[in-house]
C-alpha positions in Angstrom: 147.8 76.4 -16.6 146.1 75.9 -20.1 149.3 75.2 -21.9 147.7 71.9 -23.5 144.5 73.8 -24.2 146.2 76.7 -25.7 148.4 74.7 -28.1 144.9 72.9 -29.2 143.0 76.1 -29.6 145.9 77.8 -31.8 146.1 74.6 -33.9 142.3 74.5 -34.4 142.1 78.0 -35.4 145.0 77.9 -37.9 143.5 74.8 -39.4 140.1 76.7 -40.0 141.2 79.7 -41.9 140.9 79.3 -45.7 144.1 79.0 -47.6 144.3 81.6 -50.3 146.5 81.8 -53.3 150.0 83.1 -52.2 151.1 84.2 -48.7 148.2 86.5 -47.9 145.1 86.1 -45.3 142.5 88.7 -45.9 140.5 89.7 -42.4 137.2 88.8 -44.3 138.4 85.2 -44.5 139.1 85.3 -40.7 135.6 86.9 -40.1 134.1 84.1 -41.9 136.0 81.1 -40.5 134.5 78.5 -38.0 136.6 79.9 -35.0 135.9 81.5 -31.7 133.9 84.8 -31.8 136.3 86.5 -29.3 139.3 85.9 -31.8 137.5 87.5 -34.8 136.6 90.4 -32.6 140.0 91.1 -31.6 141.5 90.8 -35.0 138.6 93.2 -36.4 139.3 95.8 -33.8 143.0 95.6 -34.3 142.6 96.3 -38.0 140.0 99.1 -37.4 142.4 100.9 -34.9 145.3 100.7 -37.5 142.9 102.0 -40.2 141.7 105.1 -37.7 145.1 105.9 -36.7 146.4 106.2 -40.4 143.2 108.3 -41.2 144.0 110.4 -38.2 147.6 111.0 -39.2 146.5 111.8 -42.9 143.8 114.4 -41.9 145.6 116.0 -39.0 146.1 119.8 -40.4 144.1 119.0 -43.6 142.3 122.0 -45.0 139.5 119.9 -46.1 136.3 119.2 -44.5 136.3 115.7 -43.7 133.3 115.9 -41.3 130.9 116.8 -44.1 127.8 114.3 -43.7 127.8 113.1 -47.2 131.6 112.6 -47.0 131.3 110.8 -43.7 128.7 108.5 -45.0 130.9 107.5 -48.0 134.0 107.5 -45.8 132.3 104.7 -43.5 131.6 102.5 -46.6 135.3 103.0 -47.8 136.6 102.1 -44.3 134.4 98.9 -44.3 135.9 97.6 -47.4 139.4 98.7 -46.2 139.2 96.7 -43.2 137.4 93.6 -44.5 140.1 93.3 -47.4 143.0 94.0 -45.2 145.6 91.1 -45.4 148.2 89.6 -43.2 151.1 87.5 -44.2 151.1 83.9 -43.1 153.9 84.4 -40.5 152.3 87.5 -39.4 148.8 85.8 -38.8 150.3 83.0 -36.9 152.3 85.4 -34.8 149.3 87.2 -33.9 147.0 84.0 -33.4 149.5 82.9 -30.7 149.4 86.5 -29.0 145.4 86.9 -29.3 144.8 83.4 -27.7 147.0 84.2 -24.8 145.3 87.7 -24.5 141.9 86.3 -24.7 142.5 83.7 -22.2 144.0 85.9 -19.7 141.2 88.1 -20.1 138.5 85.5 -19.7 140.0 84.3 -16.6 141.4 87.5 -14.9 139.5 90.5 -16.9 140.1 93.1 -14.4 143.9 92.3 -14.2 144.2 91.9 -17.7 142.4 95.0 -18.8 144.6 97.3 -16.4 147.8 95.8 -17.7 146.9 96.0 -21.1 145.6 99.5 -21.2 148.3 101.0 -18.9 151.2 99.0 -20.3 153.2 102.0 -21.3 151.6 105.3 -19.5 149.7 105.8 -16.0 147.1 107.8 -17.8 145.0 107.2 -21.2 142.6 109.4 -22.9 138.9 108.3 -22.9 138.9 107.8 -26.7 141.9 105.6 -26.6 140.4 103.5 -23.8 137.2 103.1 -25.6 139.1 101.9 -28.8 141.1 99.2 -26.7 138.3 98.1 -25.0 136.8 96.9 -28.4 139.6 94.6 -28.8 137.9 92.3 -26.0 134.3 91.0 -26.8 133.7 88.6 -23.8 131.9 90.1 -20.8 130.3 92.9 -22.9 129.0 94.7 -19.9 132.3 95.9 -18.8 132.7 97.8 -22.2 129.1 99.0 -22.1 129.0 100.4 -18.8 132.5 101.7 -18.7 132.2 103.5 -22.2 128.7 104.8 -21.2 130.0 106.2 -17.5 133.1 107.9 -19.4 131.0 109.4 -22.1 128.2 110.6 -19.8 130.7 112.0 -17.3 132.7 113.7 -19.9 135.8 112.4 -18.7 138.8 113.2 -21.1 141.6 111.2 -19.3 141.5 108.6 -16.8 144.6 107.2 -14.7 145.2 103.5 -13.9 144.3 103.8 -10.1 141.1 105.6 -11.3 140.2 102.9 -13.8 140.9 100.1 -11.3 138.6 101.4 -8.8 136.1 102.0 -11.8 136.3 98.4 -12.8 135.8 97.0 -9.3 132.8 99.1 -8.9 131.4 98.2 -12.2 131.7 94.4 -11.2 130.3 95.1 -7.9 127.3 97.0 -9.2 126.6 94.5 -11.8 127.3 90.9 -10.3 126.6 91.6 -6.6 122.7 91.0 -6.9 123.1 88.1 -9.4 121.8 84.8 -8.6 124.3 81.9 -8.7 122.8 80.7 -12.1 123.0 84.5 -13.5 126.4 84.6 -12.3 127.5 81.3 -14.0 126.1 82.5 -17.2 128.3 85.6 -17.1 131.0 83.0 -17.2 129.7 81.5 -20.4 132.3 83.0 -22.6 135.1 81.1 -20.5 133.4 77.9 -20.9 132.5 78.3 -24.6 136.0 79.3 -25.4 137.6 76.2 -23.9 134.8 73.9 -25.7 136.4 74.7 -29.0 136.6 73.1 -31.5 134.3 70.5 -29.9 131.8 72.5 -29.1 129.9 70.1 -26.7 128.1 72.6 -24.6 128.9 70.7 -21.5 132.5 71.1 -21.1 134.0 71.4 -17.6 136.7 74.1 -16.7 139.5 73.7 -14.1 138.5 74.9 -10.7 141.8 76.6 -10.2 140.9 78.8 -13.2 137.5 79.7 -11.6 139.4 80.7 -8.4 141.6 82.9 -10.4 138.4 84.7 -11.9 136.9 85.1 -8.3 140.1 86.4 -7.0 140.1 88.8 -9.7 136.7 90.1 -9.1 137.3 90.1 -5.4 134.8 87.7 -4.6 136.8 86.0 -2.0 133.9 84.4 0.0 133.2 81.9 -2.8 136.9 80.5 -3.0 136.9 78.1 0.1 133.9 76.4 -1.6 135.8 75.8 -4.7 139.0 74.9 -2.8 136.7 72.3 -0.9 135.8 70.6 -4.1 139.5 70.5 -5.1 140.4 69.0 -1.7 137.6 66.1 -2.4 139.6 65.4 -5.7 137.5 67.2 -8.1 139.7 69.3 -10.5 136.9 70.5 -13.0 133.5 71.8 -12.9 130.9 72.3 -15.5 128.9 75.3 -15.8 125.6 73.5 -14.5 127.5 72.2 -11.6 129.0 75.8 -11.0 125.5 77.4 -11.1 124.2 75.0 -8.3 127.1 75.4 -6.2 127.0 79.6 -6.5 123.2 79.4 -5.9 123.6 77.2 -2.8 126.2 79.5 -1.5 123.9 82.7 -2.1 121.2 81.1 -0.5 123.1 80.1 2.6 125.1 83.5 3.1 123.2 86.0 1.1 124.2 88.3 -1.8 127.8 88.3 -3.3 130.0 90.7 -1.8 133.2 92.0 -3.2 136.6 92.8 -1.6 139.1 95.0 -2.9 142.6 92.6 -3.6 145.7 93.1 -5.3 146.3 90.1 -7.6 149.9 88.9 -8.2 151.2 90.6 -11.4 151.8 87.2 -13.3 150.3 86.1 -16.6 148.6 82.8 -16.8 149.6 80.2 -19.4 144.9 81.7 -19.2 125.7 90.9 -20.7 123.1 90.4 -20.6 122.0 87.3 -18.6 119.1 84.9 -18.7 117.4 86.0 -15.4 114.1 86.4 -14.2 111.4 86.4 -16.8 108.7 88.0 -14.6 106.9 90.9 -16.2 104.3 93.3 -14.9 101.0 93.3 -16.6 100.9 97.0 -16.4 103.0 99.9 -16.2 104.1 100.1 -12.4 103.4 102.9 -10.2 106.6 102.6 -8.1 106.6 106.1 -6.5 103.4 105.1 -4.7 105.2 102.4 -2.8 107.9 104.8 -1.5 107.1 106.8 1.5 108.2 110.4 1.7 111.0 109.6 4.5 112.6 107.0 2.0 112.1 109.1 -1.2 114.0 112.0 0.6 117.0 109.6 1.5 117.0 108.2 -2.1 117.3 111.7 -3.6 119.8 112.6 -1.1 122.0 109.6 -1.3 121.5 108.2 -4.6 120.4 110.8 -6.8 122.7 113.5 -5.6 119.8 115.6 -4.2 117.9 116.1 -7.6 114.5 115.0 -7.4 114.2 115.6 -11.1 116.6 112.6 -11.7 114.9 110.5 -9.2 111.3 111.2 -10.6 112.8 110.4 -14.1 114.3 107.3 -13.0 111.2 105.9 -11.2 109.2 106.6 -14.2 111.6 104.6 -16.4 111.9 101.7 -14.1 108.1 101.5 -14.0 107.9 101.2 -18.0 110.5 98.2 -17.8 109.1 94.7 -18.6 111.0 92.6 -16.1 113.1 92.7 -13.0 116.3 91.8 -15.1 115.6 95.0 -17.2 115.2 97.0 -13.8 118.2 95.5 -12.1 120.4 96.4 -15.0 119.1 100.0 -15.1 119.7 100.4 -11.3 123.4 99.1 -11.5 123.9 101.9 -14.1 122.5 104.7 -11.7 124.6 103.3 -8.9 127.7 103.4 -11.1 126.8 106.8 -12.6 126.4 108.6 -9.3 129.1 106.5 -7.5 126.6 105.0 -5.1 127.6 102.0 -2.7 125.3 99.1 -3.7 125.5 97.9 -0.1 124.5 100.9 1.5 121.2 101.2 3.5 119.5 103.3 1.0 120.7 101.5 -1.9 119.6 98.0 -0.3 116.2 99.5 0.4 115.7 101.1 -3.0 116.6 97.7 -4.6 114.1 96.1 -2.2 111.3 98.3 -2.9 111.8 98.1 -6.9 112.2 94.0 -6.4 108.9 93.7 -4.7 107.1 95.5 -7.7 108.3 92.6 -9.9 107.7 90.1 -7.3 104.7 90.9 -5.1 104.6 88.8 -2.2 101.4 86.5 -1.8 98.8 87.7 0.8 
């Protein structure tokens, strides 16, 4: 899958890199070139990781205070110059472009599978610091990196195992995507459509339906797959983002919110956040607590906020200050992930319903 597209992408990317004198290609030239952003992000993160690794080895055991505030400020400036002026030989660059394009395609189509196999390629456990560095290599689907990094930092988790990370990924997607509309879910897939729209940049290019099936398998959104397979059975092999949006929304309106299943995807390579949602905004600060009766409040504190009324009060106040359901939904997703809450539990569903109604009051 994507053999032809991969070759076209690699050729177009290499042709757009400025040819400097000699055999050297500077990172700053790669970042300035008209190539897909995920490629730029990967190269920059890779060079930064190499530099930080060298600095760590250099400073290890040193008697000098490298953490002095003035020195850190200067060091940041030096690091930026070093990173931007790092050079690859032409052969090294061509080899890295090939590997990077294949990695990005695999990630775009199967993000969970790719992350797990990239991060835990050599060891069954990894430090949080190393994990966050690796996550920076992959720019698309920004919500994954943001939520995981925040969760690990707030929980002060030093190391994480492969199985723990797989479960965390599944929960992140379940919490973030589960309550999205069909259009919002299709917009989450925009990086996939955009990547294969290069170099033409039409904004309307279709994607192979088989690739989308792989994506939804990776997420555990198995309920969507029969609809996509039905499109193939009717002779339709590709679908645009607009068509996908309509299909997903029709599916959601018929069967309800998207539900996830834990599935094990075949270990085989392919050769493959915030969204524009509800723009409704309250005209005043919402007094959400007044719409929650005492019985529900006790359940929410017990089941969602781990028996901590202070956290409940703080969350309700924060949500009341948000300007739209889109912002509130993201805030709730983060609470559920942080507190390990099943987003489909009775308490979680009721909590969401109450908050949603504050931004979408029913006509009376």
